[in-house]
N, C-alpha and C positions, 0 to 999 in steps of 0.2 A: 558644606559650610568650611569646612577646614581647609579644603583647597583654595576655595576664594582668599580666606584669610592669609594663607601662605603667600598667595600671589600679590597682595597687598602689603607683604612686609617691606619695608623701604630698603633699597639698594645698598644703602650705607652698611645696614646690619650684616647683609650677605658679605660685604667686602671687609668688615671687621672680623667675620668669623674666618675668611679664608688667612686672613694676615696672622690671627692669633693660631690657627693650624700651623703654618708656617714657623711661628716662634716655637710651638710645642715642638714640631719635627726638629728643629736646629737643637734644643735641649737635649733632645734623643741622640743626636750626633756629638754634642759634647760629651754626653756621659759614654758614649761608645768610644769615645778617643780617650778619656781618662782610664778605662777599662785596658785598651790597648796599651798605654803607657806604663801600666802597673807590671804588664809582662816583660817590658824591654826596659828595665832599670838602666842598663849601661847606655843606652841611647839617650836616655835622661841626662846622665851625668857627661858624655860627651859634649852633647847641646851645650850644657853648662860651661864647660872648659872652653869650647870653641867661641863662646859668645864673649866670655872673658877676654879671651885673646884680642878677637875682634875689637872689642870695646877699648882695651889697652893700644890698639894699633892706631884708632881712632884720636885717641888723647895725644900720643907721643907729638903728631904735627903740630897741634896747639902749644904744647909746652915749647917744642923748639922755636916756633914763631916768638911766642911772647919772652922768649928767653933775652931778647934783645930790645925790647920796647913794652912799655905799659899798656897803651892802647893801640888797636889799629881800627880805623875808620870809627871810632867811638866805643869798640868793644873791649872789654879788660878781658884778661884770660879767665877768670873765673866765670864771666857771661859765656864764653865760647864753651867753656866746659859743660856749662848748664844746658845748652845747645847740642852740645854732644850727647848729654842725657836724653833730652828729648828726642833726638834721631835715634837713639838706641831703643827708645819705647815705641816708636813708630814703627820701625822696621822690624823688631819682635812682634807686634801685633799682626803686622802685614805677614811675617813668615809663619806665624800661628793659623791665621784664618784666611787667608789669600792665595798665598804661594802654592799650598798643597794641591789646591784646586785649579788655578789658571795654568800650572805647569803641566797638569793633564790633559789640556785642551786638544792637543794635535791626538793624543790615543783616543779621545772620546769620537773624534770625527773620522780618524783613519781606521780603526779597530773595531767600529760599530756600537762601540759602548752607549754613544748618544740615541741610538733607538730605543734602548730600554728607559732610558731616562724621559725621553719623550712620552712613553706609556704611563708614566707615573701621575698621579692627581696632584701634583705639585707644580709650580713654575719650573719650568726647565731652568732657565737662566739662575733662580734661586739655588737650585740642587747643583747645578755645574759651578756655582761661584762660592759655597760656603759648605758643602757636603763633608769636606775632610778636613781635620784641625789636628795641627801638630802642638800637643799641649807641652812637650817640653821647651818649645819656644817662649814660654812665657817665662821661662828664667832670664832671657834676654830683656824683658821688660820690667823685672824685678831690679836688675842689675842697673837699667836705665834710669829708674826712679831714683835709685840711690847716688848716682852720678848727678842726675837733677839737683837734689836736694844739697849735695855738697857745694855745688855750683853756686846756687843760690845763696847759703850760708857764706861762703866765702866773698861773693860779690856785695854782701851786705842787702840784698834785695828781700823785702818783707811785703808779698802780694797780699792783698785783700780779698775779701769773699768776690768782689766784682771782677777783680782782675785774673784770679784763678779761674772763675767761669768764663771769661773772654778766651782764656788759655785753652780750657777743656774742648769749648765750642769749636776754636781753631783747630786743635788737633783731628777733632771728628770730622771737620769738613776737609781737612788735608788728608785723612786717611780715605774718604769717600772719593776725593777728587783723583787720588793716585789709584785707587782701586778701578774708578773708572777708565782711567787712561791705559792702565794694563788690561783691564777688560777687552776693551777698544782694541786693543794691540792683539789680544789673543783671538778675538773673534775674526780678525782676519784669516784665521786658518780656513774659515768656510771658502776662502777663494785661493789661498795659497796652499793650502794641505798641510805645511809644518810651520811653527811658529817659535820654534825652539831660538834660533837665534834672536827673534825679537824679544824674548825675555831677558836674554843677556843685556842688551840695549837698555832695556827699562831698568834693571838693577844697577847697570853703570851710571845712568843718569840720577837716580835716587841718591847716590853717593855725594851729590853735589849739596845735599842737604845737612852734611856734616859742617858747613860753613855759613858764616851770617850771608845774606843775601848782598849787604853792601860789599862784599868782598870781590863781587862781580863787575865786569862792566854792564853799563846800561842794557843794551840789547839781550845780554844774557840774564839780568835781573828780569826784564820783561817776560822772557822764556820761560823762567822758572816760576813766574806768577800766575800765567795765564794759559799758555801752551802745556807746560809740564809742572802743574802747581805745587812743587814739592816746598816753597816757602810758607804755604798756610800750614804745614805740618811740623816745621821745624824754627824757622826765624821769627815769625809772626807770634807764634804762642809765647816765646820767650820775651819777645818786645812787650807782649801783654802784660806778663808778669812783671816786668819792670815798669809799667805804667805808661810806656810811650806810644798805645795805641789806645783809639777809642773805640764805639761799638760800629764805626762805618766799616772797617775792614772785616768786622764779623758778618756783618750784614751782607757785604759781598761775598764771603766766602761760603755763607749758607746758600745766596743766589747761585753762585756757580757750582756748588755741589747738586742744587736741584735740576739745574739745566744739564749737567754732566750726566746724571743718573738717567734724565728722560732721553737723552742722545743716544748712551750707550742701550737703552731698551730699544729704541727704533733701528740700532745695527743689529742687535740680535735677532730682531724680528725678521729684519731684512736679509740677513745671513740663512735663517731658518730657509726662507722661500728658494733659496738656492740649493739647498742640501738633499742630496740624495742618498738613500740609506747605502752605508758601506758594507751591508751583508746582503743586498740587493743584487 
């Protein structure tokens, strides 16, 4: 009787159970990362100082540009400072949760580490994308929030609850989209063996998110919205908080994030079909 009852369990319950297992596993990863960070306090302070220097270097061009004018393409200095804050938050989150993993992709494939991952009773893509966490990079997220608040106050923007929700959802979509793009580029290691230079190209392209989308020519704007969608992570959230966006771009961002996730999943499976154990 019990066997038949188990067979009749809905598939969605099994799916939810598996996803919850991944959540619990990720919480364990986070706990291990915090413990590691307590043993290397100098690393925490170094990351904080480097992040503050990078943030300052990101604001300097804005101050120089607006030293000669009050607005550029409808953006004030304070609004661009808020944008720099959002950029710092996004890059800080990626440096915390994404970069430590995707930067290891070449090693996973060429040194045989993927063999052990494939034997684990969890999604191999989940494990390789979210296993390692660099807690110290959260200091950059905190400094980004501070800069964002300063920029909003100076610009006189007072976003309502709906506008804040739009901005948060857009940042989430932007993070998913950028992670999907970086993952797709990293998964090319199945065919190229080494993707170190590709990671450098990705980080260079992300730098475009420091500036409003309208600062670029039309062709570049299209590229930064659909091909390399950094606009969803930086420009669009600030515009949403300013009340200049409706729910249309939010829905577009959600749709693109779902499609990108599915495509990356297909690419990962296709890569696994071509993978031959590095230890064999």
